[in-house]
C-alpha positions, 0 to 999 in steps of 0.5 A: 513548694520550695520554688516557683518559676514555671507552671510545673511548680504549681502542680495540678492546675484544677487544684491550684485554681480551686485554692485560689477561689478559697483564698479569694473568698477570704484573703485573711483566713491564713494570717497565722501562716506568715506570722513572724515570717519575712518576705524580701522582694528584690527588683532589678527592674521596674514594677507596679502590679507585681510589687503592689499585688505581691506585697499585699498578698504577703500582708494578707498572710501576716508576713513582714515585707522588705522591698529592695530596688537594686537600681536605686537602693543598693550597690550596683551588683555584678552578676557574672563570675570571673570578671575583674570588678574595676568598674561601677559595680561594687558588690558581687551577687554571690556575696549579696545573695547569702547576706540578703537571705540571712534577713528573710524567710522567702525571696521574690526576684524580678529580673528581665531579659537584657535582649543582648544574648539569647543564651544568657537570658534563657539560662535565667542566670540571676534567678537561678543564682538566688535559687542555688545560693540563698538557701531560701524558697525563691519565687519569680516575680518575672524573669527573663523567660517567664512571668508565672504569677501573671500567667497564673492570674490569667488562668484564674481570670479565664476560669472565672469568665469562661462560658464553656468547658473548653474555650478557644483562647488566642494569644495575638502579637500586637505592635509596640515601639520598643523591644520587649522580652518574650517572658509574658507570651512564653509563660502564657503559652506554657500555662495555656498548653497545660490546660485542655483549652483550644489554644492558638498563637498568631503573629507575623512571620519572624516572631516565632517563640521558642518551641518549648513554649509553643508546645502543642499550640496552633500557630496561625499567621493570619490574625483575622482567621485566628480570631474567628470563634475565639472566646478570649483574646490575649494581646501582647507584644514581644521581640524576635526570638530566633537567631541573629534577630533575637531581641529586635523589633521586626515590625510595628505594623498597626494592622495587628492592633486589636480593634473592634472590627477584629473583635467582631470576628470572635465569639463575643470574646473577652479581651485580656492584656497583662498591663501596662498597655500602649493604647491604640498600638496594642489595642484601641480605646474602644476595645480596652474600655469595653464591657468585655475587657478583663484587664483590671480583673487580671490585675486584681487576680495578681494578688490572688495568684501571689497569695496562693504561691506564698501560702504554699511556700509558707506551708512548706516552711512549717 
């Protein structure tokens, strides 16, 4: 594996999940792979689970790890070509990338959508520049349009807890006070569409995702109807995607909050969320604290998804 930004990069999902289970049984079985190798983790945005889980995964593999927070520990970086750099940005990404690459063997990048320009966000300009100019394997620790490490961890979690071969998985929009990117829902949809699960997306009108991510999923605008018979409920907020509404909050309707009443419509479904979560907006205390809540299991599996990806990258370097 030379890069990891989407589901296609992981290949056969059954093999990937099987490898994840091998790693989970013995996280330190492959420490020789990372000996004398260095991972550079670059954060353009805040992180808790991604930073800790990926660093732990690299350490499990015997790697050295460097972490750079661009907003606190580096010069402000210009990312666009052709600009006159007479403002507060002292260094261009085109010089910074090869310099950073010279100090490491593998690069992880985290850079969110700005939600100002849909074309710019969906071109993934930052991570694509790292892929193009670093000369190193690059993996996404969340980008403008996808969060593949999270989606891989979600898949592992579902596979560990499903009670039938083809579960019904429902991704539901839920209210949030701020405008959030579509990266997590896009990515979750992409990975679910790559399985043979029954996959349903439910959201208010105006929150339709890009067609390439919706894929073959059934879109249901009635949340309660979507929940009927579900085995897994995956809650997530996202801002509008379409047209002039891109990046806007169109609704904060609390009727879409996941509560016990709605979960009672399901097939005793598990509740999932990538975290951090706004309690009693996205989901009620009762649901997230219930025995059917998998949010901590998902977070734990972030270490496993990252370790499988890093393991494959390191195997390619040998």
